[in-house]
N, C-alpha and C positions, 0 to 999 in steps of 0.2 A: 320423472322430471327432477326429483331432488338430487339424483345422481348427475344428470346431464348438466344442470345449471352450475354445479360446482366445477365441472370441467370447462364449461363455456366461459366462466369467469377468467380462467387462465388464458383462453383464446382471446378474450377481450383485451386483457393486459398486453399480450403479444401484438395484437392488432393496433393498439395505441402506439406502441413502439414503432411498428412498421409504417403506419400511415402518417402519424404526427411527430415521429421522432421525440417522444415524450419522456426521454430518459433524463432530462435536466432535473437537478435537485429541486429547483423551485416548484416545477409542475408536479413532481412526485410527492413533495411535502404537502402540497395543497390537496391532492387526492387522499393522502394518508390522514390529514387533518379531518377531512370530510368523513372518511370511514371510521376514524377514531371517535369522532363526535357521535356518529350513529351507534357504534358499539357501546359506548359509555351510556348513552341515553336508553337503549333497550335494556341494559343491565339494571339501571335505576328505575325505569318506568314499568318494566314488565317482569324480568326474571327474579330479581330480589324479592319483590312483594309476593310473587307466586310461590317461590320456594319456601319462604318463611311462613306463609299461610298454610302450606300443606305439610311441612315437616318441622316447623318450630325452630328454635334457636340452634339446635344441634346441627342443622344443615350448614350452618356457618363454618363448621370444621372442614367440610368438603370444598367450600368456596376458598378457604384459606389454603387448602392442599393444592388446588388448581393454581392459585396465585404463586405459591412457593415453587411448584413445578416449573412455571414459566420463568421464574428467577433463575432456576438451575439451567433450564434450556438456553437461556441467554448467554451463558458461558460458552456454549457450543455453537450456537447459531450466530453469535456476535451481533445480535439485534436485528436480524433480517425481518422478523415478525413485525417490528415497529419501524422499519424503513431505513435502516442504515447498516453499513458494513465497513469493515476495515480491511481493505485489500492487502495491506502489508502483513496481515496475519496468515496469508495463504501463499503457497508456492505457485509460480507461474506455470501454466499449462497442466496443472494437476487439479483434479476434481476436489473441491473443498468438502471432504466427507463429513467433518465435524459440524460444519454449518448446515449442511444438507440434512444430516440426521436430526439435529436439533429442530430444524424447521419442520421436518416431516412428522416428528413425534407430536409437535404442536398441532399440525393439521389433522392428524389422526384422531387425537382426543377431541378436537373441535367438532369433528364429523360424527362421532358416536351418538350423541343424543338427538340428532335431527329426527330420525324415524321413531324415536321413543316418546315423542311429545303426546300429551293426552288430547290435545285439540289442534285444529288446523291453524288457528291463529299463532300458537307458539311455534309450530313447525315452520310456518311461512316467515315469521320474524327471525327465527334462528338461521334459516336458510339464507335470507336476504342479508343478514349480518355477515355471514361467512363469504357470500359472493362479493359484497362490497369491499370486504377486507382483502380478498384474494387478488383483486385486480391490481391495486398498487404494489402488493407484495410480489406479484409476478414480475412487475417492472423492475423492482429492486433486485430480485434474484437473477433475472436475465442480465441486468447491468453488471452485477458481480461476475457472473460466469463469462460474459464477453470481455470484461476488463482483464480477466486472467488468460485470455487468448486460448481458450480450450478448443479442441477439435469439435467440429459440428456434431460428430457422433456422441461425444461426452456431453455437450451442451444440451442436445435434444433428449438424451437419455435422462438427464436430471430434470428437465422441464416436464417431460411426460410423467415421470414418477411424482413430481410435485402436483400435477393435475389430478392424479388418481388417489393420492393418499387420504384426503378428507372423504371422498366417496367410499374408500375402503373401510374407514371408521364407521360411516353410515351403514354400510353393508353388514358389518359386525353387529351393530345395534339393532338392525332390522331383522336379522335372521337367527341370531343366537337368543332364543326366547328367554332363557333364565336371566339374562342381563336386564330384561325389561322390568324385573322386580325392583331394580335399582335405578330406574329412570330419573328420579329426582336427584339422586346422588351424582349420576353422570352429568346431568344438566348443571348442577351446582359446581362440579369440578370444571366444566367448560366455562361457566360464568366467572370463576376465579381467574381463569386464563384470559378471558375477555377483559376483565377489570384491570389486570396488569398491563395488557397490551394497549388498551385504549388510553389509560392515564399516561402511560409512557409516551405514546404517540402525541398526545395533546401537549405534554410537557416539552418534548424534544422537537416538535415541528416549528417552534418559534426560534428565531435567531436571537441569541443571548437572552433567551427566556422572555422575549418581548413579542407581543402580537401586533402585526400591522392590521389595517382596516380590512384588507382582503381576506386575511386568515380568520378574522373574527366573523366575517360574513359566511365563510365556508363552514366554520364550526356551527354557527347558528343554523345554517341550511341543513347540516347533518342531523342536528337535534330536532329540527322541525320535521324532517323526513321520517325520523324515528317515531315521533308522536303521530304524524298523519298515517304512517303505515300501521300503527297499532289500532287506530280508528278504523282504517280501511279493512284490515284483516279480521276485525271483530264482527264484520257484517257478512 
């Protein structure tokens, strides 16, 4: 199930595009704000307290490493992870390899710690965070690829790879047993990535850095869902 849901998230994003034509910036930003609020909340409410409790202050180095990796990846992905892209950076009808590689590395490292979690609550919370984030990112990636007028073969090749990269990370964490010794470190690394992505989403999802009432409601809803999911998954 942890593998299937990560792929289903991409299918949901593509379904929203097909059924509701939800590629508009406003709708995508609302979805991103919701997922960003959820990501930020589970980092604050769950992963940071858990990590520091089990590993002490030194685990912060791995959180910072994940944060710094995401800053580096942004140079290549042009910000796809947090919902925007610059079409002018890419050639028409050419697969944007730098953006795709940056995004896929991000997805891969997010997926690694899912199967490493010590309890079902942490597994479910992390999986839900990735699923909620992948839905709007799918829409953004699809929007970029279609704006470049790629052939269908190139477009679907990229989308299928995007769908499987975080499950590939999960597969690595699940079956390469020596890695489980570093479960907290991999989780901290992913937490640093989440922290960068979520704060960037929340900062950039507002026009001129101002929130309207609808976006405030969406952010509150994301935070509330994070809190309720923690309560629900604990039982």
